[in-house]
N, C-alpha and C positions, 0 to 999 in steps of 0.2 A: 455591251457587245461590240459597239463601234470602236471603243478604246482598245479592246483585245485584238480586233482586226488590224488596227493601226500598228499596234505593238508587233504583231506577226510580220507585217510588211517591213517595218523598220529592222526587225531581226533578220529577215530574209535578205534585205539589201546589205546590211552590215556583214552578214556571213559571206555573201557573194563577193563583196569588196575585199574582205580579209582573205578569202580563198584565192581570189585573183592576184592579190599582192604576194601571197606565199608562193604561188606557182611562178609568177613572173620573176619574183626575187630569186627563187631557186634556179631558174633558167639563166638569170643574170650571173649568179655565182658560178654556174657551170661554164659559162662563156669566159668569165674573168680568170678561171683556173688555167686557161691557155693549154689545154690538153691537145692531143691529136685531133685535128678537125673532124675526122671520121667518127671518133668516139664522142666528141662534143655534139655533133649533129645527131648521133644515135640517142643520146640522153635528151636533147631538145625535143626530138620527135616523140619520144615516149612521154615526156612531161606534158607536151602540148596536146597530144591526141588521147592519151590515157592518164589524165592528171592525177587522179587519186592513186591508181596503181603505180604510176610513174613516181609520184612523190614518196610512196612507201619504199619502192625499189631503190630510189636514190639514197634515202637515208640509211637503208640497209647495206647497199652495195656500191654506191657511187662516190662517197666522200673520200677525199684524198688526204693522206697523212704523210706524204713523201718528205716533208720538211722536218719531221721528227727524227730523233736519233735513238738507236737501241742501246748504245753504250758510249761512254765518253772516250775521247781520243786517248786520254791518260790511262783509263781502265783497259782499253784494248792493247795499248803498248805493254802494260804489265802482263796481260794474258799471253801475248805472243813473245815474251822475252826469251824463253828457252828455244822455241822453234826458230826465231830469228837468229839466235847464236848458232844453231845447227846449220841453218841455211847459209850463213856467212862463212862457216867453216868448210863448206863443200869445196872441193876442187872444181875447176872449170868443167862444166858438163856440156855435152853436145846436144843442141836442139836443132831439128831440121830447119834449114834456112827459111823455108816457106812458112814455117809456123812461129818464127821468132817474134813477129809483130803481135800475134795473138797472145803469146806468153807474156810479152812485155805489157800489153794492155791490161791483162788480168793482174799482173804484179803491181801496176801503178794504180789502177782504179779499185781493185778488189782486195788489195793487200794479200793476194794469194801467192804463197811461196812455193816455187817448184822444187821438188826433191827427186833425186835419182836413186837407183838401187832398190826399187820396190818390186815385189812379186804380186801378181794378181791371179785370181781364180774366178771364172765366170760361171754363174748359175742361170739356167734358163727355165727352171721349174721350181715351184715352191717347196716340194718335198726335199730336194737335195740342199736347198738353201737353209731350210729350218734345221735339218739334221746337222749340217756343218756348223751352224750358229750355236746350237745347243752343245755340240761337242767342244767348241772353243770356250763357251761360257763355263762348262764344267771344269776347265783348267784355270779359271780366273783365281788370282791370288789377292789382288788389291781392290780393284774397282771394275764395275760394269756400268757403262752409260748407254742408254737406249732412247731412241727418239723415233716415233712413228706417227703418221697421220691417223692411221686406224689400228687399234689394238682390240680385237673383238673378244667378247665373252663366249667363245665357242671352243670345240675340242682343241684347235690349234693354239688359241690364246691361253686356254687353261693349262695346256701342257707347258708352254713357255713360262707362264706365271709360276707354276709349281717349281720349275727348275730355278727361277730367280729367287723365290722364297727360300729354297734350300741353301742357296749360296749366301743370302743375307743372314740366315741363322748361323752360318759358319763364320761370320765376321767380315765378309766381303762387302764393300760399299756398293750399293745398287741405286742408281738414279734413273728415273723413267720420266720422259716427257711425252705426252700424248696430246693430240690436237682436240680442243674442246668440241668443235663442230664435227670433226671426223668421228668422234666417239660419243656423239649425242645419245645414241641408242644403247650404249653400254651401261648397265646398272652401276650405281655408285659403289655397291657392295663389292664389285669385282676389284676395283682399285683400293677400296678400304681394306680388303684382306691383305693386299700387298703392304700397305702402310702399317698394318698391325704386326707384320713380320719384320719391320725395320726398313722396308724399301721406301726411299723418298720418291713418291710419285706426284707429279705436278701436271696440271692441264695448261696448255698454251693459250694465252689470251682468252681466259674464261669469259663466256658470253652469258651475261645475266642482265636483266633490266635493272637500272635504266641505261646501262652502258652498251646495250645490245647493238645499237645502230653504229657505233664507232668501231666495232671489232669483228663483226660477222664476215666482212669481206676480206680480211687479211688473215689467211690461214697458213699454218706451218705444214707444208707438204713434204718436208724432208724425212728421209728414212736413214737413220744413222745408228750404228752400234759400234762402240769402242770398248775394247777389253784390255785392261791393264796398260793402256796407252801404246800397245805394240801391234795389235791386230784390229782391223775394222771391217765393217760391212756397210754397203750403201747401194742404192739403186732404186728400182721401182716397186719393190715388194713390201707390203704391209703384213701385219700379223692377223690373218683371218683364214678360215678353212677354204674359202673360195679360191684363194691364191694357189692352193694345191689341187683341189678337186675340180675347179672350174665350174661350168654351168651344164645343165642337161643337154644343151645344144653344142657344147664344145669345151676344149681345154682352156686354161688360163695361161697364156704365153707371156712371160715377163723376162726381164734381164736385171740381175743383181751381181755385184762383185765383192770379193773379199780382198783386202789389201793388207800386205805385211811390209813394213818399211816406214821410213820417215814421213811419207805422205799421210800417215795416220795422224800426224800432228795437226794437219788441216781440218780433219773431221773432228778431232778433239776440240780444237778452237771453235768450230762452228757450234758444237754441242754446248760448250761452256758459255759461249756468248748467249745462246738461247736460254740456258739455265739462269743466267744473270737477269734476263728480261723477266722471267716469271718468279724467281726466288729472291732477287736482289742480293744474291751472294756471289761475289767474284772469287772464283777458285783459280789460283795461279801457282799453286805449289808445284815444284819440279817433279814430284811423285807422279803427276799426271802426264808428264812429258819425259819419260825415261830415255836413257840412251838406247838407240835402236841401230842395229847393224845393217849390213847389206844383204838383201834376200833375193834380188833379181836385177834386171836391167831396165825396168820400166821407169820412165821419167814422167812424174805425175804432178799436176796442180789441182788442188781442191778449190773449187770456185763456188761461192754462194751468191744468191741474189735475194732481195727482199723488197717489199713495197714502200719502205720508209727511207730508203737511201736516195742519194741524188741521181744515180744512174741506174739503168736497167742492165746490169752487168752481163748476165748470161746471154740475153737477147743481143746486146751489142757485140759480144764476143762471137756469137754465131754469125752475125753479119760479116765480121772479118773472116771467119773460117770459110763461109760459103763463097765470098768474093775472092778468096785466095786459092780456092780449089782449081786445079788445072785438068785433072783426068776424070775424077768421079767424086760424087758426094751422095752417100746413101743415108736414108733416114727411116727409122721406125718410130711411130708415134700413135697413141690410141686416139688422139684428137688432133685435127688439122684445122685450126682457126688462126692462121698466122697474122701477125701485125703487118701493116702495109710495107714497112722496110724489109721485113723477112720475105714477104711475098715477092717483092720486086727483085731481091737478091737471088731468089731461087729461079725466077724466070730469066733474069739476065745471065746467070751461069749457064742455064740450059741453052739459051740462044747463042751463047759463045762457044758451044760445043762440048761443055762438060756433061758427063753422063750423070744426070740427077735422077735418083730414084727415091720414091717415097712409098713406104708400106704402111697401110692403115688396116684396121679390121674391117671385114665385110659386114660384120654385125658387132655393135658396141653395147656397152652396159647402160649408156645414157642416150635415149632416143633423140632428144632435141639437139644435143651436142653433135651427135652423128649426122643429123640432117644438115647442120651448119657446116660440118666438114665436107660433106658431099657437094656443097654449093661452090667450093673452090676448085673442084677437079677439072672442069672444062677449061677454065682460064689458064691453069698451069700446064695442062696437056697441050694446049695450043702453042705454048712456048717450047715444047719438047720434053717436058718432065714426064718420066714414066711413073705411072701409078699402079701399085700392086695391092690387091685386096686379099688379105689373109683369110683363108677359108676354114682352117682347122679349129678355130675357136676365137676367143677374145684376145687380141694382141694389145697388151698393156705395156710393152717394152718401150723404153725411151733410149734409143741407141742411135749414134751417128758415127760415121767413119768416112774418111776422105784420103785419097791419094796414097794409101799404104803408109801414111806417116802420122795421121791425126785420128783419134777416136775419143768418144766421150759416152759415158753412161751416168745416169743419175735419176733425179725425180722430175726433171723439167719436161713438160709436154710442149708440143709445138702449137701453143695457143695463147690468147690474150691473158687468161687467168694465170698461167705459169709465169709469163714474161712480166706482168705488171702488178699482180695482186698477191701472189703466194710467196712464202719463204721457201726457196728451193736450194738444192745443192747438186753439183755435178763434178765428176772426176774427169779432167781433160788429160789424156795420155799422149805423149809425143814420142812414140817409138814404133818401129815397124812391126814388132812381134804382137803388140796389143792390137794394132790396126788390122793386121792380117787375121788374127783370131776372131775379132768382131765382124770383119768382112765375111769370113767363112760362115758365121752364124747367120748373118743377113742372107747370104746366098742359099743356105740350107732352108731357111724359112721361105725363101722365094719359091721353092719347090711345092710348098703348101699354099701358094697364093696364085691368083690369076692376074695376068697383065691386062689392065683395062684398055679397051680400044675406044678411041674417041668417037668413031662412027657409031658404034654400038651404044655408047653412053648417051649420045645425042637423041637416041630413039626412045629413051625412057618416057613414061607418061607425063603429060603437061602438068597434071596436078602435083606430081612429085617435084617437078621443077619449081612450081609455084611455092610449095612448102619450103623447099630449100632456100629460095630467094627471100622469103619472109623471115626465116630464122637467121639468115645471113645479116639482115639489118640489125639484129641483136647480138651479133658475134662479139663486139667489143664489151658487151655486158655479161656474157656467159662465163 
């Protein structure tokens, strides 16, 4: 009996020592990673005060893989051979002087090629987008490439699935990328039926034990469709019925665009790069980059960002855009959890007299993320930023427009997750027509929003302020 008691004591001491070493070792690793001090401190606090929960969260969500590469430099050069030739063959195009630095940054850091002569069409509701998408898919002759974070097994998803199956049976190449986490709840049979009809359907960074901890945090949030290399769709909408019907308490308000022109090359390149990541097949045939004529006057750059590259391309580009604004900078985002550089840029622009407006939903689909968003409002309102709360439903739009010359639509939210952890894509447009069109959409939505008054906001209950402040501590981890 005495021997058993001694054994228990030795085991308890050994367990505590091992546990202590693991926690301290993990904190040491976090510190040595040299991340943003705010984010580092958030992880240290979680690991120190909630060691078991913190350790699980760190291995699931905190590990960094930014030094890895998605594709070799040689492979990428082969992939963009045709787009590069078309880019170099362009005559000199006119970029607004105030946006030249931004365009040059994306060209140098992101290999994003700007193309002129594009036409765009904007969709602000799921019904019109899905109708237009299926109409263009029905015209496909050679290939259809689709990439979505969410592709639900619901009436909307099944409708698009059946259209794709019909095209595949007629000999059109159909490739589908869906995010493994975004489609966790979708039955395997849904995608198996597509595969049975000849569709190449792949999940992005499949999450299965024992590799779960290294992949769950890096999700592909892009929404891209490319048809025959000539027309493309991208923006904030996934394939699910709620993107059309909304919620019982309101509509689903989103922004998506259709592009015709050489800017489609950028979306094709993004898709084929991601396809290589999951399928290890590098598709470089010129058939996927056909000759494309002039359809309009929009000058567009397709910009991607990912958690494994050296730079945070879209976030850094937005820093340049906000700092370069002179008259106004309008933002629509469902989640407002900005990194410290973005937060400082927004406040600095507002203090310098720029009309900075941010529109977020009054009610969101994620309670904890919305609480975190609310915690930033007083700080930026003190600097002069105007906050609009969208009342008509859930605002999922990711739209920014500035000075009647720059606008962008894409999948990127104004939060840590989009800037640092997700694979994202945005179209940056450098022409007055696109800017004025999206500015008009923002101002129209403003009619369905209320301008938040700081005096009123300060009177909210103390317990709400406390909840917001606590969640804000976790903002870098959300």
